[in-house]
N, C-alpha and C positions, 0 to 999 in steps of 0.2 A: 504494499499499500504505499503511496506517495507520501514523504515525510511532509512537505509543505502543506499537504491538504490536511494532515493530522495536526500540524501545528496551527491551522486556520479553525479546525474545530474545536481545539482547545480553548482558542480566543473567544470563540463564538459561545462555549460553554462557561468561560468566566465573565464575559461581559454581558451575557443576554440578549446579545443585537447584532444582526449580520453588519450592519452600519458601523458599529464601533470597531468590530473584529475587521472589517474592511480597512478602516483607518489605522489601525495598529499594524496590519501586514503589509499596507500600501497597495491595496487593491480597490476595485470597484465592488459596491454591494451585490452589481450582478454576477461578477466573478466568484465571489464567496457563495453566493446562492448555488452557483453552478457546480462548485467544488462538494458542496455539502450534499448535493443532490446525487453527485457521482459517489461519493462515501455510501451514500443510504442504498444505491443500486448495487454498489459491490458486496454490501453485508447483507442485502436483503430484507432490512427492517427500518422502521421509522426513527429517526433520532429525534427528531424536531417537532413541535408544534408550534407552527407559524402563526402569529397572531399579528394584529396591525401595527403594534409600537414595540413588541417584544418577542424573542423566541424562546421558548419554553423546551426544556430536555424531556423527551419522554423517559421512562423507566429504563430502557434500552440505550439512550443517550447517555443516561447517568452513570449506566453500569461500564459503559464504553470508555469513561474517561480515564480511568487507570490504566486500562491497557493501552490506549494512545500515549499517556504519558510515559510509561514504560517503553514503548516503542522509540518515542522521540528522545528520551533520554539513553536508551541502548545507542541509537545511532550518534547522537553527539559525543559519546563517550568515546566511540570506534573513531570518529572524525579527529576527535581530540588526539588521541594516542597516534594516530598516522602523521599529524602535523607536528608532533612534539617527538618523532623519532630520532631526530638530530638536534635535539636541544643541548646535549651536552657540548657538543662540537661548537655551538654557536654561542655558548654563555647566555642562555635562556632561563629564564623562569617563567613558569606559568602558575598563577595565583588565583586565590577566589575569596569574596568576600559574603557575608550573609547578609548585610543590610547596609545601607547608606552611612549609619552611625559607627559601623566597623570600618569605614573607608578614612574616619579620622584616626581611628588605632592604626590601621594601615599605614597613612602617611609617617605617623608619629614615630613608629616601631621600624621603618625601613630608610628615613631620611638620611641618617648617618652613613648607613651601608651603602646606598645608591648614589649619595654624594661621592663616596671615595671609589666607588664602582661604576662610572659612569657609561662602561661599553657594555654593560647588561642589557639584553634585549627581555624587559619584563612585560608580562600580559596579563590582564585582571578580567574576571568574570563573576558575575554575581549570581548564586543560586541558593537555595536552602541551606540551612547548616547540614541538615542530614545529606543532602545531595553533595554539598561539596566533600564532607569526609569520604562519602563513596569514591569520589574522583580521586583524591589522594590517596586513599586505600590502593586505588586500580594503578596510581601512578599517572593518570591522565592529566593531575595537576600536581606541581612539585609541593605547594604548601597552601594551606588558606589560614585567614584568620578570623574567627569564628567562636562565639561565646561557649564556656563551659559553665552548667549550672550545677554541677556536683552531684549529678544522680547517679553517676557511675555505670550506666547502661552503655554508654560508648566503648569502655574499656571491653567489654563481652563481644560488641558487634564488631569492632574493628581493632583486635588485638595486636596488629603490626602498626597502628598509629602512634607516634609520640606526641605529646603536649608539652609545650612550654606557656607556663602563664606569664604573659606580658604584664597585664594590669588585673590586679586582684581587689574584689570589694565586694559590695552586698546589692541587693535590691534596695530601692527606694520607690515608696508608692506617689504616684503622682496626682494630683487633685485640683479641681479647680478653685480659684481664691474666691470664687462665688459661693462655695459650698463652707459653711461655718466650721466643719470639720478640718479645714485647712489651716485653721489657727492653732492646731495643736502643735506640740512639740513631737510628738510620734502618734502614729496610729494603727489600729488592728483592724483586721479583716472584717471581725464579727461588727463592725461600724460600718462595713459597706456593703452589707447584705442587699441592699435594695439599689444599689449599683453595678453595672456590668464591667466586669475587667475586659478592655478593651486593648487587644495584643494585635500587632503590624506584622505581616507578611504580604509580599508581592505575588506570591504563589498561592494556589488552593491546596495549602497542606495544613492539617491540624496536628502535625508534628509537634509545635510549640505549646499548643493548648493541652496536649498530653503530660509536656513536660511540667507546666505549672501546676496541673491537677495534681501530679506526683510530687512535687515539691512542697506544696502547700495543701498536701492531704488533710480534709477535715476542715478546711477555713474556706475553701472555693467550691462552689457547687459546677456542675458539668455546664448547665444551662445558663451559668451566670458568665461564662466565658465566650467573648464575641471575637471573630477575626474582622479586622479591617484591612482592605488591599493597599492603602497608601499611607506612609507615615506622617503626611500633612493631614490629611483626614482623622487619624487618631488623634494627633495631638490637639487639633482644633476640638474634636468632641469632648477630650478630656477637659480642655479650656473652658468650655460652656457648660459643663457639669453634665454631660451626657454620659458619662463613664469613668473611670479612673485607670490609669495605667501603671506598668512596672517599668523603672527606668534603673540603670546600671549607676552606682554611685559614682563610678570612675567617670561617667559622661555628664552628671548632672551640673556642673558649672558650664558646660557647653548648652545644655538644654536650658537652663534659667535665661541664657542670654536669647535664644530663640522662642521661648515659650513664657513671656511676661504674666501670662494669666495662670500659671501653674505654680502651685507649691509642691515641693518634693520632701516627703517626711519619711523618716526611718521607720522600720516595719517592729510594732511592739511585741507583736507575740512571739512565743517560742517556736521557732520553726527554721528551716533550711534556707535562709537568705543568700546563700552564697553565689557570688558571680565571679566570671573572670573572662576577659578578653583573651583568647590564647592562640598560638601559633601551632598547626598542626602539621606535620609531616609522615612520610612513612620512613621507619627506620632502615628500609631495604633499598630505598632509593639512592641510586649510586652518582645521581649530578653532582659534579665537584663544587658547582656554584651554590647548590642548595646547602652542601656541607660546610661550605665557607659561612654562609648566613646562619645557619644552625650553631655554630661553633661560638660566633658574635653573641648570639642570644645567650648560649650556655655559660659563657665567660663573664656575662654582666648579672648573672644571678648571685 
């Protein structure tokens, strides 16, 4: 099945609109509609209920999302491996970040190294944290900078991965200054039972939701945790008291500058509030440029 069509399908599923998917894929709505008709014809099932202003997935369409994403991910991994086959000879590093906030950590951590090694060709891509770890594990990426939440499940899933904690802190709760609770010195999850925990990911993934429910077991309800697909929308919704957010303490200074209507409070509950921005690599990766970078991070510990 054509990868481009599958990516278009995933865009339609994400945005619920042929027109929105067309804009993201730089296609016409007619071209998107034609591609979706072709996929439906190939599968022999109806994937969409086409309404006037919205496209709704059928049960077949909802089930097909996982398969389509797996196919696209496998294809991208294979292409990445092919493109990076000569990375060692070319002094190249392929890296990943899991969110825009991690780009600040990326720049801070690598500024000195890249300044002293300007001949290194470095590439960056953004994926979910779990997807990035999978790419590093398969050595399609040399490293990624992605959060570690102290839940230990990663050690079992990816035993070849090594972690260097670049910045260690805790989670703060971000709450609107319009909410009287924001005037406290600290805050408890029990005070927030009537507010949604809004978490950000640009991907259709509930992995972070599962992590938060595990980290804060007994303090959060599953229906209380809601995905928001843009960081700006998440922060704005918190600012106008439509929910609260979890913010790493290592980034709070930056968040305060960007979000003047949000207060950031320590968590009062006795819970696992650990957070680190971590550098992840595969210990079996033989790229000498990566080894040089790893040595730099290890020597600063």
